[in-house]
C-alpha positions as CSV (number, residue, x, y, z in Angstrom):
1,M,-76.2,-26.8,69.4
2,G,-79.1,-25.8,72.6
3,R,-81.0,-23.3,72.9
4,R,-80.1,-20.3,75.0
5,T,-82.9,-19.4,77.3
6,N,-83.6,-17.1,79.6
7,S,-83.4,-17.4,83.4
8,P,-87.0,-15.4,84.7
9,Q,-84.9,-13.4,87.6
10,P,-81.4,-12.6,87.1
11,A,-78.7,-13.9,89.9
12,D,-77.4,-10.8,90.3
13,P,-79.4,-7.5,91.8
14,W,-76.6,-5.0,90.2
15,G,-77.1,-6.5,87.1
16,A,-80.7,-6.3,87.6
17,A,-81.0,-2.6,88.7
18,L,-78.9,-1.7,86.2
19,R,-81.5,-3.1,83.5
20,L,-84.2,-1.2,85.0
21,L,-82.3,2.3,85.6
22,A,-81.6,2.4,81.8
23,R,-84.8,2.0,81.2
24,R,-85.8,5.2,83.0
25,D,-84.8,7.0,86.0
26,Y,-86.0,5.5,90.3
27,G,-85.9,7.0,93.5
28,T,-84.5,4.9,96.5
29,A,-86.9,3.2,97.3
30,E,-88.9,2.6,94.2
31,L,-85.3,0.5,93.1
32,R,-85.7,-0.7,96.4
33,R,-89.7,-1.8,96.0
34,R,-88.9,-3.4,92.5
35,L,-85.5,-5.5,93.1
36,L,-87.8,-7.0,96.7
37,E,-90.2,-7.8,94.3
38,K,-87.9,-9.6,92.3
39,G,-87.0,-12.2,95.2
40,F,-83.0,-10.7,95.9
41,A,-82.1,-10.5,99.5
42,P,-83.0,-6.7,101.7
43,E,-78.8,-7.1,102.8
44,A,-77.9,-7.9,98.8
45,V,-80.6,-4.6,97.7
46,D,-78.8,-2.4,100.3
47,R,-76.3,-2.7,99.1
48,V,-77.3,-2.3,95.3
49,I,-79.1,0.7,96.8
50,A,-75.9,2.4,98.4
51,R,-73.7,1.5,95.3
52,G,-75.7,3.0,92.9
53,I,-76.5,6.5,95.4
54,E,-72.3,6.4,95.5
55,L,-71.5,6.3,91.5
56,G,-74.4,9.0,90.8
57,Y,-77.0,6.2,89.4
58,L,-79.9,7.3,92.0
59,D,-80.4,10.9,92.8
60,D,-83.5,11.1,94.6
61,A,-84.0,14.7,94.2
62,R,-82.7,14.9,90.8
63,Y,-86.1,12.2,89.8
64,V,-88.7,14.8,92.1
65,E,-87.1,17.1,90.1
66,R,-87.0,15.4,86.5
67,L,-90.5,14.0,87.3
68,S,-92.1,17.0,89.0
69,R,-91.6,18.9,85.7
70,A,-92.3,15.8,83.1
71,L,-96.0,15.1,85.0
72,L,-96.3,19.5,84.8
73,D,-95.1,19.6,81.3
74,T,-97.8,16.8,80.3
75,G,-100.3,18.2,82.3
76,R,-101.1,15.3,83.8
77,A,-100.5,16.4,87.7
78,T,-100.1,19.2,89.4
79,G,-101.2,20.7,93.5
80,P,-102.0,18.3,95.5
81,R,-102.5,15.8,92.8
82,L,-98.6,16.1,92.1
83,V,-98.0,16.0,95.7
84,M,-100.3,12.6,95.8
85,E,-98.4,11.3,93.0
86,L,-94.9,11.8,94.1
87,R,-96.1,10.3,97.1
88,R,-96.7,7.2,96.0
89,R,-93.5,6.7,94.7
90,G,-92.0,6.6,98.1
91,L,-89.9,9.5,98.2
92,S,-89.2,11.9,100.9
93,E,-91.5,14.6,102.6
94,D,-89.0,17.7,102.1
95,L,-88.0,16.6,98.4
96,I,-92.0,17.0,97.5
97,A,-92.4,19.7,99.7
98,T,-89.5,21.1,98.1
99,A,-90.9,20.0,94.0
100,A,-94.7,21.4,94.9
101,A,-93.1,24.6,95.6
102,C,-90.9,25.1,92.7
103,R,-94.3,24.2,90.5
104,Q,-94.9,28.1,90.2
105,E,-99.2,29.4,89.1
106,G,-97.1,30.7,85.5
107,A,-95.6,26.9,84.8
108,V,-99.8,25.6,86.1
109,A,-101.0,28.2,83.9
110,T,-99.1,27.2,80.9
111,A,-99.1,23.3,81.3
112,L,-103.5,23.8,81.7
113,Q,-102.9,25.8,77.8
114,A,-100.7,23.3,76.4
115,L,-103.2,20.8,77.4
116,V,-107.1,22.7,76.8
117,A,-105.3,22.9,73.6
118,R,-104.0,19.6,73.0
119,R,-107.0,17.5,74.3
120,F,-110.1,19.7,74.0
121,A,-109.6,22.1,70.7
122,T,-112.4,22.7,69.2
123,F,-114.2,22.8,72.4
124,N,-116.4,25.7,73.2
125,Y,-117.4,26.6,76.8
126,A,-120.1,29.2,75.4
127,E,-122.0,26.5,73.8
128,A,-121.3,23.3,75.5
129,A,-123.5,21.2,77.1
130,P,-123.9,21.3,80.4
131,G,-122.6,17.7,80.5
132,E,-119.7,18.1,78.2
133,R,-118.9,20.8,80.4
134,R,-118.6,18.9,83.5
135,R,-116.8,16.4,81.3
136,V,-113.7,18.4,81.1
137,I,-113.8,20.3,84.0
138,N,-113.9,17.6,85.7
139,F,-110.3,16.2,83.5
140,L,-109.1,18.9,84.6
141,Q,-110.0,19.1,88.6
142,R,-108.9,15.4,88.5
143,R,-105.3,16.4,87.4
144,G,-104.8,18.6,90.2
145,F,-105.7,21.7,88.4
146,P,-107.5,24.6,90.2
147,L,-111.2,25.2,89.1
148,D,-110.5,29.3,88.5
149,C,-107.5,28.7,86.8
150,I,-110.2,25.7,84.3
151,L,-112.3,28.3,84.5
152,N,-110.9,31.0,83.3
153,E,-108.4,29.0,81.0
154,L,-112.0,27.4,79.4
155,K,-113.7,31.0,79.1
156,R,-110.6,32.5,77.6
157,N,-110.4,29.4,74.4
158,D,-113.8,30.4,74.2
159,R,-114.0,31.9,69.7
């Protein structure tokens, strides 16, 4: 009996799109880019994107909401970093502005508290060496948290 081999590239762009969407959500621009990278014709990719939108498999507004919530809840991005991450994925400026406006200070403060508790549970700002303080502060700033919120949280957590 012959061995079954997986072809390196599926012949059907719709099947490829469904396999990608089965793993996680994609925005339309990101899915289009992935399908084009796989070598599918631009016309076929446009038909697949239109079909995915029609069936409700692709929804940029839903994708932005889920992605921004996940990035904020995990402490990976907030503020300018969140906007940068959403732009990197090819989302429209209207959706990005809406998502950024929905992220209120309370949500940022909650995400910062959770991240500090998870990553720096034993960190004591008052007793830390200046280099250690800089390392922790820089880590949090790279994720988009404002400096005043970071300092307030770290000093509040002094034991």
